[in-house]
PDB file of N, H, CA, C and O in Angstrom:
ATOM      1  N   MET A   1     -12.408  14.124   3.050  1.00  0.00           N
ATOM      2  CA  MET A   1     -13.112  12.896   3.092  1.00  0.00           C
ATOM      3  C   MET A   1     -12.087  11.767   3.117  1.00  0.00           C
ATOM      4  O   MET A   1     -11.063  11.840   2.438  1.00  0.00           O
ATOM      5  N   THR A   2     -12.355  10.748   3.882  1.00  0.00           N
ATOM      6  H   THR A   2     -13.187  10.689   4.434  1.00  0.00           H
ATOM      7  CA  THR A   2     -11.503   9.569   3.950  1.00  0.00           C
ATOM      8  C   THR A   2     -12.289   8.370   3.456  1.00  0.00           C
ATOM      9  O   THR A   2     -13.454   8.192   3.810  1.00  0.00           O
ATOM     10  N   VAL A   3     -11.647   7.548   2.637  1.00  0.00           N
ATOM     11  H   VAL A   3     -10.700   7.692   2.349  1.00  0.00           H
ATOM     12  CA  VAL A   3     -12.257   6.319   2.145  1.00  0.00           C
ATOM     13  C   VAL A   3     -11.305   5.184   2.473  1.00  0.00           C
ATOM     14  O   VAL A   3     -10.117   5.253   2.161  1.00  0.00           O
ATOM     15  N   LEU A   4     -11.821   4.149   3.096  1.00  0.00           N
ATOM     16  H   LEU A   4     -12.786   4.092   3.349  1.00  0.00           H
ATOM     17  CA  LEU A   4     -11.020   2.960   3.380  1.00  0.00           C
ATOM     18  C   LEU A   4     -11.246   1.981   2.243  1.00  0.00           C
ATOM     19  O   LEU A   4     -12.362   1.506   2.035  1.00  0.00           O
ATOM     20  N   LEU A   5     -10.197   1.685   1.516  1.00  0.00           N
ATOM     21  H   LEU A   5      -9.290   2.071   1.685  1.00  0.00           H
ATOM     22  CA  LEU A   5     -10.275   0.775   0.377  1.00  0.00           C
ATOM     23  C   LEU A   5      -9.454  -0.461   0.705  1.00  0.00           C
ATOM     24  O   LEU A   5      -8.257  -0.369   0.978  1.00  0.00           O
ATOM     25  N   VAL A   6     -10.097  -1.599   0.678  1.00  0.00           N
ATOM     26  H   VAL A   6     -11.069  -1.674   0.456  1.00  0.00           H
ATOM     27  CA  VAL A   6      -9.409  -2.871   0.896  1.00  0.00           C
ATOM     28  C   VAL A   6      -9.445  -3.600  -0.440  1.00  0.00           C
ATOM     29  O   VAL A   6     -10.516  -3.897  -0.968  1.00  0.00           O
ATOM     30  N   GLU A   7      -8.277  -3.883  -0.976  1.00  0.00           N
ATOM     31  H   GLU A   7      -7.407  -3.642  -0.547  1.00  0.00           H
ATOM     32  CA  GLU A   7      -8.200  -4.419  -2.329  1.00  0.00           C
ATOM     33  C   GLU A   7      -7.050  -5.408  -2.427  1.00  0.00           C
ATOM     34  O   GLU A   7      -5.981  -5.184  -1.860  1.00  0.00           O
ATOM     35  N   GLN A   8      -7.269  -6.500  -3.145  1.00  0.00           N
ATOM     36  H   GLN A   8      -8.137  -6.682  -3.606  1.00  0.00           H
ATOM     37  CA  GLN A   8      -6.229  -7.507  -3.361  1.00  0.00           C
ATOM     38  C   GLN A   8      -5.169  -7.025  -4.357  1.00  0.00           C
ATOM     39  O   GLN A   8      -3.995  -7.375  -4.242  1.00  0.00           O
ATOM     40  N   ASN A   9      -5.588  -6.234  -5.316  1.00  0.00           N
ATOM     41  H   ASN A   9      -6.543  -5.949  -5.409  1.00  0.00           H
ATOM     42  CA  ASN A   9      -4.686  -5.749  -6.357  1.00  0.00           C
ATOM     43  C   ASN A   9      -4.011  -4.464  -5.869  1.00  0.00           C
ATOM     44  O   ASN A   9      -4.598  -3.383  -5.921  1.00  0.00           O
ATOM     45  N   VAL A  10      -2.781  -4.598  -5.399  1.00  0.00           N
ATOM     46  H   VAL A  10      -2.305  -5.476  -5.356  1.00  0.00           H
ATOM     47  CA  VAL A  10      -2.061  -3.474  -4.797  1.00  0.00           C
ATOM     48  C   VAL A  10      -1.851  -2.348  -5.798  1.00  0.00           C
ATOM     49  O   VAL A  10      -2.060  -1.180  -5.469  1.00  0.00           O
ATOM     50  N   ARG A  11      -1.448  -2.679  -6.988  1.00  0.00           N
ATOM     51  H   ARG A  11      -1.278  -3.628  -7.254  1.00  0.00           H
ATOM     52  CA  ARG A  11      -1.193  -1.638  -7.993  1.00  0.00           C
ATOM     53  C   ARG A  11      -2.465  -0.849  -8.315  1.00  0.00           C
ATOM     54  O   ARG A  11      -2.424   0.376  -8.429  1.00  0.00           O
ATOM     55  N   GLN A  12      -3.576  -1.539  -8.460  1.00  0.00           N
ATOM     56  H   GLN A  12      -3.609  -2.534  -8.367  1.00  0.00           H
ATOM     57  CA  GLN A  12      -4.840  -0.870  -8.758  1.00  0.00           C
ATOM     58  C   GLN A  12      -5.269   0.025  -7.597  1.00  0.00           C
ATOM     59  O   GLN A  12      -5.703   1.157  -7.812  1.00  0.00           O
ATOM     60  N   ALA A  13      -5.151  -0.470  -6.388  1.00  0.00           N
ATOM     61  H   ALA A  13      -4.798  -1.390  -6.214  1.00  0.00           H
ATOM     62  CA  ALA A  13      -5.543   0.316  -5.212  1.00  0.00           C
ATOM     63  C   ALA A  13      -4.689   1.573  -5.083  1.00  0.00           C
ATOM     64  O   ALA A  13      -5.214   2.656  -4.826  1.00  0.00           O
ATOM     65  N   LEU A  14      -3.389   1.435  -5.258  1.00  0.00           N
ATOM     66  H   LEU A  14      -2.963   0.555  -5.466  1.00  0.00           H
ATOM     67  CA  LEU A  14      -2.503   2.586  -5.105  1.00  0.00           C
ATOM     68  C   LEU A  14      -2.629   3.570  -6.264  1.00  0.00           C
ATOM     69  O   LEU A  14      -2.294   4.746  -6.116  1.00  0.00           O
ATOM     70  N   ALA A  15      -3.106   3.104  -7.410  1.00  0.00           N
ATOM     71  H   ALA A  15      -3.377   2.149  -7.531  1.00  0.00           H
ATOM     72  CA  ALA A  15      -3.352   4.016  -8.530  1.00  0.00           C
ATOM     73  C   ALA A  15      -4.512   4.964  -8.217  1.00  0.00           C
ATOM     74  O   ALA A  15      -4.589   6.060  -8.772  1.00  0.00           O
ATOM     75  N   LEU A  16      -5.407   4.542  -7.331  1.00  0.00           N
ATOM     76  H   LEU A  16      -5.345   3.651  -6.880  1.00  0.00           H
ATOM     77  CA  LEU A  16      -6.568   5.357  -6.960  1.00  0.00           C
ATOM     78  C   LEU A  16      -6.306   6.255  -5.762  1.00  0.00           C
ATOM     79  O   LEU A  16      -7.051   7.204  -5.517  1.00  0.00           O
ATOM     80  N   ALA A  17      -5.254   5.961  -5.018  1.00  0.00           N
ATOM     81  H   ALA A  17      -4.648   5.190  -5.216  1.00  0.00           H
ATOM     82  CA  ALA A  17      -5.041   6.618  -3.724  1.00  0.00           C
ATOM     83  C   ALA A  17      -4.014   7.745  -3.802  1.00  0.00           C
ATOM     84  O   ALA A  17      -3.110   7.728  -4.637  1.00  0.00           O
ATOM     85  N   HIS A  18      -4.176   8.717  -2.917  1.00  0.00           N
ATOM     86  H   HIS A  18      -4.911   8.730  -2.239  1.00  0.00           H
ATOM     87  CA  HIS A  18      -3.163   9.760  -2.734  1.00  0.00           C
ATOM     88  C   HIS A  18      -2.172   9.324  -1.659  1.00  0.00           C
ATOM     89  O   HIS A  18      -0.968   9.547  -1.786  1.00  0.00           O
ATOM     90  N   ARG A  19      -2.690   8.701  -0.598  1.00  0.00           N
ATOM     91  H   ARG A  19      -3.668   8.521  -0.495  1.00  0.00           H
ATOM     92  CA  ARG A  19      -1.861   8.207   0.506  1.00  0.00           C
ATOM     93  C   ARG A  19      -2.232   6.757   0.757  1.00  0.00           C
ATOM     94  O   ARG A  19      -3.339   6.325   0.434  1.00  0.00           O
ATOM     95  N   ALA A  20      -1.302   6.007   1.334  1.00  0.00           N
ATOM     96  H   ALA A  20      -0.403   6.358   1.596  1.00  0.00           H
ATOM     97  CA  ALA A  20      -1.560   4.595   1.602  1.00  0.00           C
ATOM     98  C   ALA A  20      -0.956   4.185   2.933  1.00  0.00           C
ATOM     99  O   ALA A  20       0.054   4.732   3.376  1.00  0.00           O
ATOM    100  N   CYS A  21      -1.587   3.225   3.548  1.00  0.00           N
ATOM    101  H   CYS A  21      -2.408   2.781   3.188  1.00  0.00           H
ATOM    102  CA  CYS A  21      -1.092   2.602   4.776  1.00  0.00           C
ATOM    103  C   CYS A  21      -1.104   1.100   4.547  1.00  0.00           C
ATOM    104  O   CYS A  21      -2.066   0.557   4.004  1.00  0.00           O
ATOM    105  N   VAL A  22      -0.050   0.438   4.954  1.00  0.00           N
ATOM    106  H   VAL A  22       0.732   0.879   5.395  1.00  0.00           H
ATOM    107  CA  VAL A  22       0.037  -1.008   4.821  1.00  0.00           C
ATOM    108  C   VAL A  22       0.027  -1.606   6.217  1.00  0.00           C
ATOM    109  O   VAL A  22       0.848  -1.258   7.065  1.00  0.00           O
ATOM    110  N   LEU A  23      -0.918  -2.515   6.441  1.00  0.00           N
ATOM    111  H   LEU A  23      -1.585  -2.798   5.752  1.00  0.00           H
ATOM    112  CA  LEU A  23      -1.011  -3.225   7.711  1.00  0.00           C
ATOM    113  C   LEU A  23      -0.537  -4.651   7.499  1.00  0.00           C
ATOM    114  O   LEU A  23      -0.875  -5.289   6.502  1.00  0.00           O
ATOM    115  N   GLU A  24       0.238  -5.138   8.434  1.00  0.00           N
ATOM    116  H   GLU A  24       0.513  -4.620   9.244  1.00  0.00           H
ATOM    117  CA  GLU A  24       0.697  -6.523   8.400  1.00  0.00           C
ATOM    118  C   GLU A  24       0.496  -7.101   9.790  1.00  0.00           C
ATOM    119  O   GLU A  24       1.049  -6.601  10.769  1.00  0.00           O
ATOM    120  N   ASN A  25      -0.296  -8.153   9.866  1.00  0.00           N
ATOM    121  H   ASN A  25      -0.746  -8.559   9.071  1.00  0.00           H
ATOM    122  CA  ASN A  25      -0.628  -8.775  11.149  1.00  0.00           C
ATOM    123  C   ASN A  25      -1.177  -7.752  12.140  1.00  0.00           C
ATOM    124  O   ASN A  25      -0.854  -7.794  13.327  1.00  0.00           O
ATOM    125  N   GLY A  26      -2.009  -6.831  11.646  1.00  0.00           N
ATOM    126  H   GLY A  26      -2.271  -6.797  10.682  1.00  0.00           H
ATOM    127  CA  GLY A  26      -2.636  -5.831  12.503  1.00  0.00           C
ATOM    128  C   GLY A  26      -1.750  -4.669  12.903  1.00  0.00           C
ATOM    129  O   GLY A  26      -2.160  -3.833  13.707  1.00  0.00           O
ATOM    130  N   ARG A  27      -0.551  -4.598  12.366  1.00  0.00           N
ATOM    131  H   ARG A  27      -0.217  -5.278  11.712  1.00  0.00           H
ATOM    132  CA  ARG A  27       0.376  -3.511  12.695  1.00  0.00           C
ATOM    133  C   ARG A  27       0.657  -2.670  11.455  1.00  0.00           C
ATOM    134  O   ARG A  27       0.772  -3.184  10.342  1.00  0.00           O
ATOM    135  N   LEU A  28       0.763  -1.365  11.681  1.00  0.00           N
ATOM    136  H   LEU A  28       0.669  -0.947  12.585  1.00  0.00           H
ATOM    137  CA  LEU A  28       1.095  -0.442  10.602  1.00  0.00           C
ATOM    138  C   LEU A  28       2.576  -0.605  10.266  1.00  0.00           C
ATOM    139  O   LEU A  28       3.440  -0.328  11.098  1.00  0.00           O
ATOM    140  N   THR A  29       2.865  -1.053   9.049  1.00  0.00           N
ATOM    141  H   THR A  29       2.163  -1.278   8.373  1.00  0.00           H
ATOM    142  CA  THR A  29       4.257  -1.290   8.668  1.00  0.00           C
ATOM    143  C   THR A  29       4.792  -0.269   7.671  1.00  0.00           C
ATOM    144  O   THR A  29       6.004  -0.110   7.528  1.00  0.00           O
ATOM    145  N   LEU A  30       3.885   0.422   6.982  1.00  0.00           N
ATOM    146  H   LEU A  30       2.900   0.293   7.099  1.00  0.00           H
ATOM    147  CA  LEU A  30       4.325   1.353   5.946  1.00  0.00           C
ATOM    148  C   LEU A  30       3.215   2.369   5.701  1.00  0.00           C
ATOM    149  O   LEU A  30       2.045   2.000   5.601  1.00  0.00           O
ATOM    150  N   THR A  31       3.574   3.633   5.606  1.00  0.00           N
ATOM    151  H   THR A  31       4.524   3.933   5.687  1.00  0.00           H
ATOM    152  CA  THR A  31       2.584   4.673   5.318  1.00  0.00           C
ATOM    153  C   THR A  31       3.260   5.814   4.569  1.00  0.00           C
ATOM    154  O   THR A  31       4.450   6.069   4.753  1.00  0.00           O
ATOM    155  N   GLY A  32       2.501   6.492   3.732  1.00  0.00           N
ATOM    156  H   GLY A  32       1.534   6.285   3.583  1.00  0.00           H
ATOM    157  CA  GLY A  32       3.037   7.634   3.004  1.00  0.00           C
ATOM    158  C   GLY A  32       2.284   7.868   1.718  1.00  0.00           C
ATOM    159  O   GLY A  32       1.229   7.275   1.493  1.00  0.00           O
ATOM    160  N   PRO A  33       2.822   8.736   0.867  1.00  0.00           N
ATOM    161  CA  PRO A  33       2.199   8.963  -0.439  1.00  0.00           C
ATOM    162  C   PRO A  33       2.120   7.642  -1.211  1.00  0.00           C
ATOM    163  O   PRO A  33       3.038   6.825  -1.143  1.00  0.00           O
ATOM    164  N   ALA A  34       1.034   7.438  -1.937  1.00  0.00           N
ATOM    165  H   ALA A  34       0.288   8.102  -1.992  1.00  0.00           H
ATOM    166  CA  ALA A  34       0.799   6.159  -2.610  1.00  0.00           C
ATOM    167  C   ALA A  34       1.967   5.740  -3.506  1.00  0.00           C
ATOM    168  O   ALA A  34       2.371   4.577  -3.485  1.00  0.00           O
ATOM    169  N   GLN A  35       2.507   6.661  -4.281  1.00  0.00           N
ATOM    170  H   GLN A  35       2.179   7.605  -4.298  1.00  0.00           H
ATOM    171  CA  GLN A  35       3.602   6.300  -5.186  1.00  0.00           C
ATOM    172  C   GLN A  35       4.871   5.917  -4.426  1.00  0.00           C
ATOM    173  O   GLN A  35       5.620   5.049  -4.875  1.00  0.00           O
ATOM    174  N   ALA A  36       5.120   6.551  -3.286  1.00  0.00           N
ATOM    175  H   ALA A  36       4.512   7.257  -2.922  1.00  0.00           H
ATOM    176  CA  ALA A  36       6.282   6.197  -2.464  1.00  0.00           C
ATOM    177  C   ALA A  36       6.096   4.820  -1.845  1.00  0.00           C
ATOM    178  O   ALA A  36       7.044   4.038  -1.768  1.00  0.00           O
ATOM    179  N   VAL A  37       4.888   4.524  -1.407  1.00  0.00           N
ATOM    180  H   VAL A  37       4.118   5.159  -1.469  1.00  0.00           H
ATOM    181  CA  VAL A  37       4.601   3.199  -0.842  1.00  0.00           C
ATOM    182  C   VAL A  37       4.781   2.140  -1.921  1.00  0.00           C
ATOM    183  O   VAL A  37       5.376   1.093  -1.666  1.00  0.00           O
ATOM    184  N   LEU A  38       4.277   2.400  -3.116  1.00  0.00           N
ATOM    185  H   LEU A  38       3.794   3.251  -3.323  1.00  0.00           H
ATOM    186  CA  LEU A  38       4.410   1.448  -4.219  1.00  0.00           C
ATOM    187  C   LEU A  38       5.871   1.218  -4.586  1.00  0.00           C
ATOM    188  O   LEU A  38       6.234   0.112  -4.986  1.00  0.00           O
ATOM    189  N   ALA A  39       6.710   2.230  -4.459  1.00  0.00           N
ATOM    190  H   ALA A  39       6.415   3.128  -4.134  1.00  0.00           H
ATOM    191  CA  ALA A  39       8.128   2.117  -4.812  1.00  0.00           C
ATOM    192  C   ALA A  39       8.969   1.501  -3.698  1.00  0.00           C
ATOM    193  O   ALA A  39      10.134   1.174  -3.927  1.00  0.00           O
ATOM    194  N   ASP A  40       8.414   1.336  -2.508  1.00  0.00           N
ATOM    195  H   ASP A  40       7.468   1.602  -2.322  1.00  0.00           H
ATOM    196  CA  ASP A  40       9.169   0.826  -1.360  1.00  0.00           C
ATOM    197  C   ASP A  40       9.524  -0.648  -1.563  1.00  0.00           C
ATOM    198  O   ASP A  40       8.656  -1.462  -1.879  1.00  0.00           O
ATOM    199  N   ASP A  41      10.794  -0.987  -1.383  1.00  0.00           N
ATOM    200  H   ASP A  41      11.499  -0.326  -1.127  1.00  0.00           H
ATOM    201  CA  ASP A  41      11.268  -2.356  -1.584  1.00  0.00           C
ATOM    202  C   ASP A  41      10.588  -3.357  -0.656  1.00  0.00           C
ATOM    203  O   ASP A  41      10.382  -4.508  -1.040  1.00  0.00           O
ATOM    204  N   ARG A  42      10.234  -2.937   0.560  1.00  0.00           N
ATOM    205  H   ARG A  42      10.401  -2.002   0.872  1.00  0.00           H
ATOM    206  CA  ARG A  42       9.563  -3.857   1.492  1.00  0.00           C
ATOM    207  C   ARG A  42       8.212  -4.296   0.931  1.00  0.00           C
ATOM    208  O   ARG A  42       7.844  -5.465   1.045  1.00  0.00           O
ATOM    209  N   LEU A  43       7.487  -3.384   0.338  1.00  0.00           N
ATOM    210  H   LEU A  43       7.786  -2.435   0.246  1.00  0.00           H
ATOM    211  CA  LEU A  43       6.197  -3.724  -0.258  1.00  0.00           C
ATOM    212  C   LEU A  43       6.399  -4.646  -1.452  1.00  0.00           C
ATOM    213  O   LEU A  43       5.678  -5.631  -1.612  1.00  0.00           O
ATOM    214  N   LYS A  44       7.365  -4.330  -2.278  1.00  0.00           N
ATOM    215  H   LYS A  44       7.951  -3.529  -2.148  1.00  0.00           H
ATOM    216  CA  LYS A  44       7.630  -5.158  -3.456  1.00  0.00           C
ATOM    217  C   LYS A  44       7.956  -6.593  -3.063  1.00  0.00           C
ATOM    218  O   LYS A  44       7.440  -7.537  -3.662  1.00  0.00           O
ATOM    219  N   ARG A  45       8.806  -6.757  -2.063  1.00  0.00           N
ATOM    220  H   ARG A  45       9.225  -5.991  -1.576  1.00  0.00           H
ATOM    221  CA  ARG A  45       9.182  -8.105  -1.633  1.00  0.00           C
ATOM    222  C   ARG A  45       8.005  -8.852  -1.012  1.00  0.00           C
ATOM    223  O   ARG A  45       7.780 -10.021  -1.322  1.00  0.00           O
ATOM    224  N   ALA A  46       7.265  -8.196  -0.150  1.00  0.00           N
ATOM    225  H   ALA A  46       7.447  -7.246   0.103  1.00  0.00           H
ATOM    226  CA  ALA A  46       6.210  -8.864   0.605  1.00  0.00           C
ATOM    227  C   ALA A  46       4.957  -9.146  -0.220  1.00  0.00           C
ATOM    228  O   ALA A  46       4.361 -10.215  -0.092  1.00  0.00           O
ATOM    229  N   TYR A  47       4.553  -8.199  -1.063  1.00  0.00           N
ATOM    230  H   TYR A  47       5.037  -7.330  -1.167  1.00  0.00           H
ATOM    231  CA  TYR A  47       3.247  -8.316  -1.699  1.00  0.00           C
ATOM    232  C   TYR A  47       3.267  -8.449  -3.209  1.00  0.00           C
ATOM    233  O   TYR A  47       2.312  -8.964  -3.790  1.00  0.00           O
ATOM    234  N   LEU A  48       4.307  -8.008  -3.845  1.00  0.00           N
ATOM    235  H   LEU A  48       5.082  -7.589  -3.373  1.00  0.00           H
ATOM    236  CA  LEU A  48       4.352  -8.075  -5.300  1.00  0.00           C
ATOM    237  C   LEU A  48       5.266  -9.187  -5.800  1.00  0.00           C
ATOM    238  O   LEU A  48       5.339  -9.430  -7.004  1.00  0.00           O
ATOM    239  N   GLY A  49       5.953  -9.855  -4.902  1.00  0.00           N
ATOM    240  H   GLY A  49       5.894  -9.657  -3.924  1.00  0.00           H
ATOM    241  CA  GLY A  49       6.804 -10.970  -5.273  1.00  0.00           C
ATOM    242  C   GLY A  49       8.040 -10.579  -6.058  1.00  0.00           C
ATOM    243  O   GLY A  49       8.577 -11.395  -6.807  1.00  0.00           O
ATOM    244  N   LEU A  50       8.501  -9.348  -5.904  1.00  0.00           N
ATOM    245  H   LEU A  50       8.064  -8.685  -5.295  1.00  0.00           H
ATOM    246  CA  LEU A  50       9.689  -8.884  -6.643  1.00  0.00           C
ATOM    247  C   LEU A  50      10.916  -8.895  -5.768  1.00  0.00           C
ATOM    248  O   LEU A  50      12.002  -8.536  -6.223  1.00  0.00           O
TER     249      LEU A  50
END
C-alpha cells in the first residue's frame, strides 16, 4: 500500500514513513529510507534551517 503524506512538519512526517521523497519546484531532489533522508545535509539546510 502507498500513502502520499504532505506535511509541513518534516520530522513528524519522516517519523511515520519508511521511505521518503523530497520534491523541490516540482523536481525530485532526494529519495530513500526516511531516516537517511532526515540525516541528509541538503534537507537539513533547505528545510530544517540547520
